MIPA-529564 format. One record per residue: x, y, z of N, C-alpha, C in turn; residue number from 1. Coordinates in steps of 0.1 Angstrom, whole numbers, plus 5000, padded with zeros to 4 digits. Atoms other than C-alpha are relative to their C-alpha. Example, Ala and Ser with C-alpha at 12.3 -4.5 7.8 and 13.67 -1.06 7.14 Angstrom:
2
+-------+--------+------+--------+---------+------+-------+--------+------+------+
: neast : nnorth :  nup : caeast : canorth : caup : ceast : cnorth :  cup : resi :
+-------+--------+------+--------+---------+------+-------+--------+------+------+
:  5009 :   4988 : 5000 :   5123 :    4955 : 5078 :  5009 :   5012 : 5000 :    1 :
:  4991 :   4989 : 5000 :   5137 :    4989 : 5071 :  4992 :   5011 : 5008 :    2 :
+-------+--------+------+--------+---------+------+-------+--------+------+------+
% end
This chain:
155
+-------+--------+------+--------+---------+------+-------+--------+------+------+
: neast : nnorth :  nup : caeast : canorth : caup : ceast : cnorth :  cup : resi :
+-------+--------+------+--------+---------+------+-------+--------+------+------+
:  5011 :   4990 : 4999 :   4675 :    8649 : 8498 :  4993 :   5001 : 4988 :    1 :
:  5010 :   5000 : 5010 :   4645 :    8654 : 8478 :  4997 :   5014 : 4997 :    2 :
:  5004 :   4986 : 5002 :   4636 :    8687 : 8460 :  4985 :   5001 : 4995 :    3 :
:  5013 :   5001 : 5004 :   4600 :    8677 : 8454 :  4991 :   5010 : 5007 :    4 :
:  5009 :   4992 : 4992 :   4585 :    8697 : 8482 :  5002 :   5015 : 4998 :    5 :
:  4997 :   4985 : 5002 :   4600 :    8731 : 8470 :  4988 :   5006 : 4990 :    6 :
:  5011 :   4996 : 5011 :   4576 :    8734 : 8438 :  4988 :   5004 : 5007 :    7 :
:  5014 :   4994 : 4994 :   4543 :    8736 : 8458 :  5001 :   5011 : 5008 :    8 :
:  4999 :   4988 : 4991 :   4556 :    8759 : 8483 :  5002 :   5013 : 4993 :    9 :
:  4999 :   4987 : 5008 :   4567 :    8784 : 8456 :  4988 :   5003 : 4994 :   10 :
:  5013 :   4997 : 5007 :   4534 :    8780 : 8438 :  4989 :   5006 : 5009 :   11 :
:  5010 :   4995 : 4992 :   4514 :    8787 : 8469 :  5005 :   5015 : 5004 :   12 :
:  4995 :   4986 : 4997 :   4537 :    8818 : 8478 :  4996 :   5010 : 4989 :   13 :
:  5003 :   4992 : 5011 :   4532 :    8832 : 8444 :  4984 :   5003 : 4999 :   14 :
:  5015 :   4999 : 5000 :   4494 :    8825 : 8445 :  4996 :   5010 : 5011 :   15 :
:  5002 :   4990 : 4989 :   4493 :    8845 : 8479 :  5003 :   5014 : 4996 :   16 :
:  4997 :   4986 : 5005 :   4512 :    8875 : 8464 :  4990 :   5005 : 4989 :   17 :
:  5010 :   4997 : 5010 :   4488 :    8876 : 8434 :  4987 :   5005 : 5007 :   18 :
:  5013 :   4997 : 4993 :   4457 :    8875 : 8457 :  5001 :   5013 : 5008 :   19 :
:  4999 :   4988 : 4992 :   4471 :    8903 : 8479 :  5000 :   5011 : 4992 :   20 :
:  4999 :   4989 : 5009 :   4480 :    8925 : 8449 :  4985 :   5003 : 4995 :   21 :
:  5012 :   4999 : 5004 :   4444 :    8919 : 8435 :  4991 :   5008 : 5011 :   22 :
:  5009 :   4994 : 4989 :   4429 :    8928 : 8469 :  5004 :   5015 : 5002 :   23 :
:  4995 :   4987 : 4999 :   4450 :    8960 : 8470 :  4993 :   5008 : 4989 :   24 :
:  5007 :   4992 : 5012 :   4437 :    8972 : 8436 :  4986 :   5001 : 5002 :   25 :
:  5014 :   4998 : 4999 :   4401 :    8964 : 8443 :  4997 :   5009 : 5012 :   26 :
:  5002 :   4991 : 4988 :   4403 :    8981 : 8477 :  5002 :   5014 : 4997 :   27 :
:  4997 :   4985 : 5004 :   4418 :    9013 : 8463 :  4988 :   5005 : 4991 :   28 :
:  5012 :   4995 : 5008 :   4390 :    9015 : 8436 :  4987 :   5001 : 5008 :   29 :
:  5012 :   5000 : 4993 :   4364 :    9006 : 8460 :  4999 :   5012 : 5010 :   30 :
:  5001 :   4988 : 4991 :   4374 :    9034 : 8484 :  5003 :   5014 : 4993 :   31 :
:  5000 :   4987 : 5007 :   4375 :    9060 : 8458 :  5014 :   5007 : 4996 :   32 :
:  4987 :   4995 : 5004 :   4413 :    9063 : 8449 :  4999 :   5007 : 4986 :   33 :
:  5001 :   4994 : 5014 :   4403 :    9071 : 8413 :  4994 :   5014 : 5001 :   34 :
:  5006 :   4988 : 4999 :   4384 :    9100 : 8425 :  5009 :   5012 : 5002 :   35 :
:  4991 :   4989 : 4995 :   4415 :    9118 : 8436 :  5009 :   5003 : 4988 :   36 :
:  4994 :   4997 : 5011 :   4429 :    9118 : 8402 :  4993 :   5012 : 4993 :   37 :
:  5006 :   4988 : 5006 :   4425 :    9153 : 8386 :  4998 :   5000 : 4986 :   38 :
:  5003 :   4998 : 5015 :   4411 :    9164 : 8353 :  5013 :   5006 : 4993 :   39 :
:  4990 :   4994 : 5008 :   4438 :    9172 : 8328 :  4997 :   5012 : 4996 :   40 :
:  5002 :   4986 : 5004 :   4444 :    9207 : 8318 :  4995 :   5000 : 4987 :   41 :
:  5006 :   4998 : 5014 :   4425 :    9218 : 8287 :  5009 :   5000 : 4989 :   42 :
:  4992 :   5001 : 5010 :   4441 :    9210 : 8255 :  4998 :   5012 : 4991 :   43 :
:  5003 :   4989 : 5009 :   4444 :    9243 : 8237 :  5013 :   5004 : 4993 :   44 :
:  4989 :   4995 : 5008 :   4465 :    9259 : 8210 :  5000 :   5016 : 5001 :   45 :
:  4999 :   4985 : 4999 :   4475 :    9295 : 8219 :  5011 :   5006 : 4991 :   46 :
:  4991 :   4993 : 5009 :   4495 :    9319 : 8197 :  5001 :   5015 : 5003 :   47 :
:  4998 :   4986 : 4998 :   4510 :    9354 : 8201 :  4998 :   5003 : 4983 :   48 :
:  5003 :   4997 : 5012 :   4494 :    9369 : 8170 :  5006 :   5015 : 4996 :   49 :
:  4995 :   4985 : 5002 :   4505 :    9407 : 8175 :  5009 :   5003 : 5011 :   50 :
:  4991 :   4996 : 4990 :   4535 :    9421 : 8193 :  5003 :   5015 : 4993 :   51 :
:  4997 :   4987 : 5005 :   4537 :    9460 : 8189 :  5010 :   5006 : 5011 :   52 :
:  4988 :   4995 : 4993 :   4571 :    9472 : 8202 :  4998 :   5016 : 5004 :   53 :
:  5003 :   4985 : 5000 :   4560 :    9509 : 8197 :  4986 :   5004 : 5006 :   54 :
:  5014 :   4998 : 4993 :   4524 :    9505 : 8212 :  4991 :   5008 : 4990 :   55 :
:  5012 :   4993 : 5009 :   4507 :    9519 : 8179 :  4987 :   4994 : 5003 :   56 :
:  5014 :   5004 : 4998 :   4471 :    9520 : 8185 :  4996 :   4997 : 5014 :   57 :
:  5001 :   5003 : 4986 :   4476 :    9515 : 8222 :  5006 :   5010 : 5009 :   58 :
:  4995 :   4989 : 4992 :   4485 :    9550 : 8236 :  5016 :   4999 : 5001 :   59 :
:  4985 :   5001 : 5000 :   4522 :    9542 : 8226 :  5005 :   4991 : 5011 :   60 :
:  4997 :   5009 : 4992 :   4522 :    9514 : 8252 :  5003 :   4987 : 4992 :   61 :
:  4996 :   5013 : 5007 :   4540 :    9482 : 8239 :  4989 :   4989 : 5006 :   62 :
:  5011 :   5011 : 4997 :   4515 :    9451 : 8238 :  5003 :   4989 : 4993 :   63 :
:  5001 :   5013 : 5007 :   4510 :    9416 : 8228 :  4987 :   4995 : 5001 :   64 :
:  5013 :   5007 : 4999 :   4479 :    9396 : 8220 :  5002 :   4986 : 4999 :   65 :
:  5000 :   5014 : 5000 :   4475 :    9360 : 8229 :  4986 :   4995 : 4995 :   66 :
:  5012 :   5005 : 5007 :   4449 :    9343 : 8207 :  4999 :   4984 : 5003 :   67 :
:  5004 :   5014 : 5000 :   4431 :    9310 : 8212 :  4999 :   4996 : 4987 :   68 :
:  5000 :   5006 : 5014 :   4436 :    9291 : 8179 :  4990 :   4989 : 4998 :   69 :
:  5006 :   5013 : 5002 :   4422 :    9256 : 8185 :  4999 :   4993 : 5014 :   70 :
:  5000 :   5008 : 4988 :   4412 :    9231 : 8212 :  4988 :   5002 : 5008 :   71 :
:  5012 :   5001 : 4991 :   4389 :    9228 : 8242 :  4997 :   5015 : 5005 :   72 :
:  5005 :   4988 : 4994 :   4369 :    9258 : 8257 :  5003 :   4999 : 5015 :   73 :
:  4998 :   5001 : 4985 :   4380 :    9264 : 8293 :  4994 :   5013 : 5006 :   74 :
:  5004 :   4989 : 4992 :   4366 :    9286 : 8321 :  5009 :   5010 : 5001 :   75 :
:  4991 :   4991 : 5000 :   4382 :    9318 : 8319 :  5004 :   5005 : 5015 :   76 :
:  4997 :   4998 : 4987 :   4383 :    9321 : 8358 :  5010 :   4989 : 5005 :   77 :
:  4991 :   5012 : 4996 :   4405 :    9288 : 8358 :  5014 :   5002 : 4992 :   78 :
:  4990 :   4999 : 5008 :   4430 :    9302 : 8333 :  5006 :   5014 : 5005 :   79 :
:  4994 :   4988 : 4996 :   4456 :    9328 : 8344 :  5012 :   5004 : 4992 :   80 :
:  4988 :   4995 : 5007 :   4482 :    9350 : 8329 :  5009 :   5004 : 5012 :   81 :
:  4991 :   4997 : 4989 :   4514 :    9351 : 8351 :  5012 :   5007 : 4994 :   82 :
:  4988 :   4995 : 5006 :   4544 :    9374 : 8346 :  5011 :   4995 : 5008 :   83 :
:  4988 :   5005 : 4994 :   4580 :    9368 : 8356 :  5001 :   5001 : 5015 :   84 :
:  5001 :   4997 : 4985 :   4575 :    9384 : 8391 :  4990 :   4991 : 5008 :   85 :
:  5010 :   5010 : 4994 :   4547 :    9358 : 8398 :  4987 :   5007 : 5002 :   86 :
:  5014 :   4995 : 5000 :   4518 :    9383 : 8394 :  4991 :   4994 : 4991 :   87 :
:  5010 :   5006 : 5008 :   4487 :    9370 : 8381 :  4987 :   5006 : 4998 :   88 :
:  5014 :   4997 : 5001 :   4454 :    9378 : 8366 :  4991 :   4990 : 4993 :   89 :
:  5008 :   5009 : 5008 :   4425 :    9358 : 8354 :  4998 :   5003 : 4986 :   90 :
:  5003 :   4997 : 5013 :   4420 :    9354 : 8317 :  4987 :   5009 : 4999 :   91 :
:  5013 :   4994 : 5001 :   4384 :    9365 : 8323 :  5000 :   5015 : 5005 :   92 :
:  5000 :   4986 : 4995 :   4394 :    9399 : 8339 :  5007 :   5009 : 4989 :   93 :
:  4995 :   4991 : 5010 :   4413 :    9411 : 8308 :  4989 :   5006 : 4991 :   94 :
:  5012 :   4994 : 5005 :   4392 :    9435 : 8290 :  4997 :   4994 : 4985 :   95 :
:  5002 :   5005 : 5014 :   4395 :    9418 : 8255 :  4996 :   4985 : 5001 :   96 :
:  5001 :   5015 : 4999 :   4393 :    9382 : 8268 :  4986 :   4993 : 5001 :   97 :
:  5015 :   5006 : 4998 :   4357 :    9373 : 8281 :  5000 :   4990 : 5008 :   98 :
:  5001 :   5011 : 4989 :   4345 :    9346 : 8304 :  5006 :   4986 : 4996 :   99 :
:  4995 :   5014 : 5004 :   4358 :    9316 : 8285 :  5013 :   5002 : 4991 :  100 :
:  4987 :   5001 : 5009 :   4392 :    9307 : 8268 :  4994 :   4990 : 4989 :  101 :
:  5006 :   5009 : 5010 :   4377 :    9295 : 8235 :  5003 :   5006 : 4986 :  102 :
:  4997 :   4996 : 5013 :   4378 :    9299 : 8197 :  4996 :   5016 : 4998 :  103 :
:  5002 :   4985 : 5003 :   4381 :    9338 : 8188 :  5004 :   5008 : 5011 :  104 :
:  4998 :   4992 : 4989 :   4389 :    9349 : 8223 :  5017 :   5002 : 4999 :  105 :
:  4986 :   4996 : 4999 :   4423 :    9367 : 8230 :  5000 :   5009 : 5011 :  106 :
:  4996 :   4991 : 4989 :   4441 :    9385 : 8258 :  5010 :   5010 : 4995 :  107 :
:  4992 :   4988 : 5004 :   4456 :    9419 : 8251 :  5008 :   5003 : 5013 :  108 :
:  4991 :   4997 : 4989 :   4486 :    9423 : 8275 :  5010 :   5011 : 4998 :  109 :
:  4991 :   4988 : 4999 :   4504 :    9456 : 8282 :  5005 :   5002 : 5014 :  110 :
:  4997 :   4996 : 4987 :   4506 :    9457 : 8320 :  4993 :   5012 : 5006 :  111 :
:  5006 :   4988 : 4998 :   4483 :    9486 : 8321 :  4984 :   4997 : 5003 :  112 :
:  5016 :   5001 : 4999 :   4444 :    9491 : 8331 :  4996 :   4986 : 5004 :  113 :
:  5006 :   5012 : 4998 :   4426 :    9457 : 8330 :  5009 :   4988 : 5004 :  114 :
:  4990 :   5010 : 4995 :   4459 :    9437 : 8334 :  5012 :   5008 : 5007 :  115 :
:  4990 :   4992 : 4992 :   4476 :    9464 : 8355 :  5008 :   4993 : 5011 :  116 :
:  4994 :   5008 : 4990 :   4484 :    9436 : 8381 :  5015 :   4994 : 4994 :  117 :
:  4988 :   5006 : 5006 :   4510 :    9423 : 8357 :  5011 :   5011 : 4997 :  118 :
:  4989 :   4993 : 5003 :   4544 :    9438 : 8349 :  4999 :   5006 : 4987 :  119 :
:  5001 :   4995 : 5013 :   4545 :    9463 : 8321 :  5009 :   4993 : 4991 :  120 :
:  4991 :   5008 : 5009 :   4563 :    9450 : 8289 :  5011 :   5011 : 5000 :  121 :
:  4988 :   4990 : 4998 :   4598 :    9466 : 8295 :  5012 :   4995 : 4993 :  122 :
:  4987 :   5005 : 5005 :   4625 :    9443 : 8279 :  4998 :   4989 : 4992 :  123 :
:  5000 :   5012 : 5008 :   4631 :    9417 : 8251 :  5004 :   4989 : 5009 :  124 :
:  4998 :   5011 : 4991 :   4630 :    9383 : 8268 :  4991 :   4999 : 5011 :  125 :
:  5011 :   4999 : 4989 :   4604 :    9392 : 8293 :  4990 :   4989 : 4997 :  126 :
:  5008 :   5012 : 5002 :   4582 :    9362 : 8297 :  4985 :   5001 : 5008 :  127 :
:  5012 :   5002 : 4995 :   4545 :    9357 : 8304 :  4996 :   4985 : 4998 :  128 :
:  5005 :   5014 : 5001 :   4529 :    9323 : 8311 :  4985 :   5000 : 5001 :  129 :
:  5014 :   5002 : 4997 :   4494 :    9311 : 8307 :  4999 :   4986 : 5007 :  130 :
:  5001 :   5013 : 4991 :   4485 :    9286 : 8335 :  4985 :   4997 : 5002 :  131 :
:  5013 :   5006 : 4996 :   4456 :    9264 : 8343 :  4999 :   4998 : 5014 :  132 :
:  5002 :   5003 : 4986 :   4445 :    9261 : 8378 :  4986 :   4994 : 5005 :  133 :
:  5012 :   5006 : 4995 :   4421 :    9235 : 8392 :  5002 :   4991 : 5010 :  134 :
:  4998 :   5009 : 4989 :   4418 :    9216 : 8423 :  5012 :   5001 : 5007 :  135 :
:  4987 :   4999 : 4994 :   4449 :    9230 : 8437 :  5012 :   4998 : 4991 :  136 :
:  4989 :   5002 : 5010 :   4470 :    9222 : 8407 :  5001 :   5012 : 4991 :  137 :
:  4996 :   4989 : 5009 :   4487 :    9247 : 8386 :  5009 :   4993 : 4989 :  138 :
:  4994 :   5006 : 5012 :   4498 :    9237 : 8350 :  5003 :   5012 : 4990 :  139 :
:  4996 :   4991 : 5011 :   4517 :    9259 : 8326 :  4996 :   4994 : 4987 :  140 :
:  5004 :   5005 : 5012 :   4501 :    9255 : 8293 :  5006 :   5008 : 4987 :  141 :
:  4994 :   4993 : 5011 :   4519 :    9282 : 8272 :  5008 :   5011 : 5005 :  142 :
:  4991 :   4990 : 4996 :   4549 :    9306 : 8276 :  5001 :   5009 : 4989 :  143 :
:  4999 :   4990 : 5010 :   4552 :    9338 : 8257 :  5013 :   5009 : 5005 :  144 :
:  4988 :   4992 : 4998 :   4585 :    9357 : 8254 :  4998 :   5013 : 4991 :  145 :
:  5000 :   4988 : 5007 :   4587 :    9394 : 8244 :  5012 :   4999 : 4990 :  146 :
:  4988 :   5001 : 5009 :   4607 :    9392 : 8211 :  5010 :   5009 : 4997 :  147 :
:  4992 :   4988 : 5003 :   4621 :    9427 : 8207 :  4998 :   5009 : 5011 :  148 :
:  5001 :   4990 : 4990 :   4629 :    9456 : 8230 :  4989 :   5009 : 4997 :  149 :
:  5012 :   4989 : 5002 :   4598 :    9480 : 8234 :  5008 :   5012 : 4997 :  150 :
:  4995 :   4985 : 5002 :   4604 :    9516 : 8222 :  4996 :   5008 : 5012 :  151 :
:  5006 :   4993 : 4989 :   4584 :    9528 : 8251 :  4998 :   4991 : 5013 :  152 :
:  5003 :   5007 : 4987 :   4579 :    9516 : 8287 :  4991 :   5008 : 5009 :  153 :
:  5008 :   4994 : 4991 :   4552 :    9523 : 8312 :  4987 :   5003 : 4995 :  154 :
:  5014 :   4998 : 5003 :   4515 :    9532 : 8315 :  4997 :   5015 : 4998 :  155 :
+-------+--------+------+--------+---------+------+-------+--------+------+------+
% end
């Protein structure tokens, strides 16, 4: 027997596979597959700069402040603050925050008044998350944990 006929057959088969793969890639790009890829979440540096367990200066209600320290500016209606119970408010609705999440902006969180949809700060270890929502995607960009027990609870 002769093995000489196998090499051209293998070469043709590999060429067909390469052509089919190239056709699939070109077809996917031509039909807009790349348009379905979402924009990444904004790259931001957030930080809790203030936590007041006794609520001094806030009608004795414990609070924390989350400050935007660096990074991109994001639309405040696409960034949400979520508590452990799943309650959410848009960054832009918190009275201190403003319409954008950008340098100098911060959210004052106590679970009362403008952020009354959130659980009040009631225990050490309680968490709040900053989430970015766009085109049906929800991405957590920062988690905040209450560091010490508050001395007062409620609004």
